[in-house]
C-alpha positions as CSV (number, residue, x, y, z in Angstrom):
1,M,1.0,-149.6,67.1
2,K,-2.6,-150.7,68.5
3,K,-1.0,-153.9,69.5
4,K,1.2,-152.0,71.9
5,I,-1.4,-149.9,73.2
6,K,-3.5,-152.9,73.9
7,S,-0.8,-154.7,75.9
8,L,-0.8,-151.3,78.3
9,V,-3.9,-152.1,79.3
10,P,-4.0,-154.8,81.8
11,F,-0.9,-153.3,83.3
12,A,-2.8,-149.9,83.8
13,L,-5.6,-152.0,85.2
14,A,-3.4,-153.7,87.3
15,L,-1.4,-150.4,88.7
16,S,-4.8,-149.0,89.8
17,F,-6.2,-152.0,91.5
18,L,-2.4,-151.3,93.4
19,M,-3.2,-148.0,93.9
20,A,-6.7,-148.7,95.2
21,G,-5.2,-151.2,98.0
22,C,-2.5,-149.0,99.4
23,K,-5.1,-146.5,99.6
24,N,-7.7,-149.1,101.6
25,T,-4.8,-149.9,103.7
26,E,-3.6,-146.6,104.5
27,A,-7.5,-145.9,105.5
28,K,-7.3,-148.8,107.9
29,N,-4.6,-147.8,109.1
30,T,-5.8,-144.4,110.2
31,S,-9.1,-146.2,111.5
32,S,-6.6,-148.2,113.7
33,S,-4.8,-145.5,115.2
34,S,-7.8,-143.6,116.2
35,A,-9.8,-146.0,117.4
36,Q,-6.3,-146.8,119.7
37,T,-6.8,-143.0,120.9
38,S,-10.2,-143.5,121.9
39,D,-9.8,-146.6,123.7
40,S,-6.6,-145.1,125.7
41,G,-9.1,-142.2,126.6
42,E,-11.6,-144.6,128.2
43,G,-10.3,-144.7,131.5
44,F,-10.6,-140.5,132.2
45,V,-13.2,-139.5,134.1
46,F,-14.5,-136.0,134.2
47,H,-15.8,-134.2,137.0
48,P,-16.6,-130.7,136.4
49,G,-13.0,-128.7,137.8
50,H,-11.3,-132.5,138.1
51,A,-9.7,-134.7,135.3
52,T,-8.6,-138.1,136.9
53,S,-7.3,-141.1,135.1
54,V,-8.1,-144.4,136.1
55,D,-5.8,-147.2,135.2
56,D,-6.7,-151.0,134.8
57,S,-6.4,-151.5,138.3
58,G,-8.8,-149.0,139.7
59,N,-5.9,-146.4,140.6
60,S,-6.4,-142.7,139.7
61,S,-4.1,-140.1,139.2
62,S,-5.2,-136.4,138.4
63,S,-3.9,-135.2,135.2
64,N,-1.5,-132.0,135.2
65,S,-1.3,-131.4,131.4
66,S,-2.8,-127.7,131.0
67,S,-5.1,-126.4,128.5
68,S,-4.3,-122.8,129.3
69,S,-2.6,-120.5,131.5
70,S,-3.4,-117.2,132.7
71,S,0.0,-116.8,133.3
72,S,1.0,-112.7,133.2
73,S,3.8,-110.9,133.1
74,A,2.4,-108.3,135.7
75,P,3.4,-108.7,139.2
76,L,1.4,-110.9,141.2
77,D,-1.3,-108.9,142.9
78,V,-0.7,-110.0,146.6
79,K,-2.8,-108.2,149.4
80,V,-3.1,-108.7,153.6
81,E,-6.1,-110.9,153.9
82,A,-5.9,-111.1,157.9
83,T,-5.0,-109.0,160.7
84,I,-3.0,-110.7,163.5
85,E,-3.9,-109.0,166.8
86,G,-4.7,-111.4,169.7
87,D,-4.4,-115.3,170.0
88,K,-6.9,-117.6,168.8
89,P,-7.1,-121.1,168.9
90,L,-7.9,-123.5,166.1
91,T,-11.4,-124.1,166.9
92,D,-11.6,-120.1,166.2
93,P,-9.1,-119.5,163.8
94,Y,-8.2,-116.5,161.7
95,K,-9.4,-117.7,158.3
96,I,-8.7,-116.6,154.8
97,E,-10.6,-117.4,151.6
98,A,-8.2,-119.4,149.0
99,E,-10.7,-118.2,146.5
100,D,-9.8,-114.3,147.2
101,F,-6.4,-115.4,145.7
102,D,-4.8,-113.7,142.7
103,T,-4.9,-116.3,140.2
104,S,-3.1,-114.5,137.3
105,H,0.0,-116.7,138.0
106,C,-1.6,-119.5,137.7
107,T,-2.0,-122.5,134.9
108,L,-5.3,-123.9,134.1
109,Q,-5.9,-127.3,134.5
110,S,-6.7,-129.6,131.1
111,G,-11.0,-130.1,130.9
112,C,-11.5,-127.1,133.4
113,S,-13.1,-123.8,132.3
114,S,-12.6,-121.8,136.0
115,F,-9.9,-122.1,138.7
116,T,-13.0,-121.6,141.3
117,E,-15.8,-124.1,142.0
118,S,-18.8,-123.9,143.9
119,P,-19.5,-126.9,145.7
120,D,-23.2,-128.1,146.0
121,N,-24.8,-127.6,150.0
122,Q,-23.7,-130.8,150.9
123,Y,-20.3,-130.0,150.5
124,P,-20.0,-127.3,152.9
125,T,-17.0,-124.6,152.3
126,S,-16.8,-122.0,154.6
127,G,-17.1,-119.1,151.9
128,G,-19.3,-120.9,149.3
129,S,-15.9,-121.3,147.1
130,C,-12.8,-123.0,146.6
131,L,-10.0,-123.3,144.3
132,A,-9.3,-125.8,141.8
133,C,-8.2,-126.5,138.4
134,I,-4.2,-125.7,139.4
135,A,-2.0,-127.2,137.3
136,S,2.0,-126.8,137.5
137,P,3.5,-124.1,136.6
138,S,1.3,-121.9,139.1
139,T,1.9,-119.6,142.1
140,L,-0.2,-118.2,144.3
141,A,0.5,-115.9,147.8
142,F,-1.1,-113.7,150.4
143,Q,-0.2,-111.4,153.2
144,I,-1.0,-111.1,156.8
145,N,0.1,-108.4,159.1
146,V,1.2,-109.2,162.4
147,K,0.4,-106.0,165.2
148,K,2.6,-107.8,167.9
149,S,5.1,-110.4,168.2
150,C,3.0,-114.2,168.4
151,D,3.5,-117.9,167.3
152,I,1.7,-118.6,164.6
153,S,0.2,-122.2,163.3
154,F,-0.6,-122.2,159.5
155,Y,-3.1,-124.6,158.3
156,T,-4.7,-125.3,154.9
157,V,-8.3,-126.6,154.4
158,C,-7.8,-128.8,151.0
159,A,-9.1,-132.1,149.4
160,K,-7.7,-135.0,146.7
161,W,-9.4,-137.4,145.2
162,E,-6.0,-139.9,145.8
163,N,-5.3,-141.9,149.2
164,P,-2.2,-141.2,150.3
165,W,-1.3,-138.2,148.2
166,P,1.9,-136.8,149.3
167,L,1.1,-132.6,149.7
168,D,4.7,-131.4,149.9
169,E,5.7,-133.2,146.9
170,N,3.0,-131.7,144.8
171,V,2.7,-128.3,146.5
172,V,5.5,-125.9,148.4
173,Y,4.4,-123.8,151.2
174,S,6.6,-121.6,152.9
175,F,6.5,-118.2,155.0
176,D,8.5,-115.1,154.1
177,S,11.9,-116.8,152.6
178,E,11.3,-119.4,150.0
179,D,14.4,-121.0,150.8
180,D,12.6,-122.3,154.2
181,P,9.7,-124.6,153.2
182,F,7.3,-125.8,155.4
183,V,7.2,-129.8,155.8
184,S,3.6,-131.1,156.2
185,G,4.3,-134.6,155.9
186,F,0.8,-135.3,155.2
187,T,-0.7,-138.2,152.6
188,E,-3.7,-139.1,154.3
189,F,-6.2,-137.8,151.5
190,G,-9.1,-140.0,149.3
191,H,-12.4,-139.7,149.0
192,T,-15.7,-141.6,149.8
193,E,-18.8,-143.6,148.3
194,E,-20.6,-139.9,149.5
195,N,-18.3,-137.6,148.7
196,L,-16.0,-138.2,145.8
197,W,-14.1,-134.5,145.6
198,Y,-14.7,-132.3,148.6
199,N,-13.9,-134.3,151.3
200,W,-12.3,-131.5,153.3
201,K,-8.9,-132.4,155.5
202,T,-7.1,-129.5,157.9
203,V,-3.8,-130.1,157.3
204,K,-1.0,-128.6,159.8
205,L,2.0,-127.1,157.5
206,G,3.9,-125.7,159.9
207,E,4.6,-123.4,162.6
208,K,6.7,-120.1,162.7
209,K,7.4,-118.8,166.9
210,A,8.0,-115.1,167.9
211,V,7.3,-114.2,164.3
212,A,8.2,-110.4,164.1
213,A,5.8,-107.3,163.8
214,G,4.5,-106.3,160.4
215,I,3.6,-107.9,157.2
216,H,4.3,-111.1,155.9
217,Q,4.1,-113.4,153.1
218,I,2.9,-116.9,152.7
219,N,3.9,-118.2,149.5
220,I,2.4,-121.0,147.4
221,S,4.5,-122.7,144.7
222,V,2.9,-125.7,142.4
223,R,5.2,-128.5,141.1
224,G,2.6,-130.8,140.4
225,A,-1.1,-130.8,141.2
226,F,-3.0,-128.4,143.6
227,P,-5.5,-129.7,146.1
228,D,-8.6,-128.4,145.9
229,T,-8.7,-125.6,148.8
230,D,-11.2,-124.7,150.7
231,C,-9.5,-121.5,152.7
232,F,-6.4,-121.4,155.0
233,L,-6.5,-121.1,158.6
234,M,-4.3,-119.8,161.4
235,S,-3.9,-120.2,165.4
236,V,-2.2,-117.7,167.3
237,K,-0.7,-117.8,171.0
238,N,2.0,-116.2,172.9
239,Y,1.0,-112.9,171.3
240,Q,2.9,-109.9,173.0
241,A,0.0,-107.9,174.4
């Protein structure tokens, strides 16, 4: 009986060494996996309110993943933000601040803590703040009160790090009916060495002729990424005084 027990000792020792080896191998695999995850994140550049990934060629793209959403089952609170009561050129337009919009139906971009940003004074904004950090799916809207029939041209003042970056593919802007969106064709965004994030572009979204008197709504549907947006402008002509 002692001989049998004695003969089992080497086997038990061998088994214990084998199990230890498996644990070491498992630990190495876990460590390797963690290292790969870390490596994949080295090209991720964070800016307050922005998340932009950079590939090996130096090209960048904004992250569309979202960390949280403030989407609400309550109706979107859409307010009249401007009253159209006469002609105005683009040099002195009707202006609507984007940061005043209800963002309860917006998704917050990963790595961000707020839908609004206040750029430094060296990057002027019309109201001191802008809308940012909005990811898909998101919905925004505002209304205008048109007193008499007129022609209205709509503009957005916005910025994006990338160039080219197709605005129409990422955001759908429409007047009253969402079945008839504006088509801007605008792609020329981009940054400078001195201004990475707030290189504002005034983009003409479209024009509506003979807009009838009454309340009208501009709908904004984010399908991809949303550019930093300072404000919306409207120039008016042929107002029926």
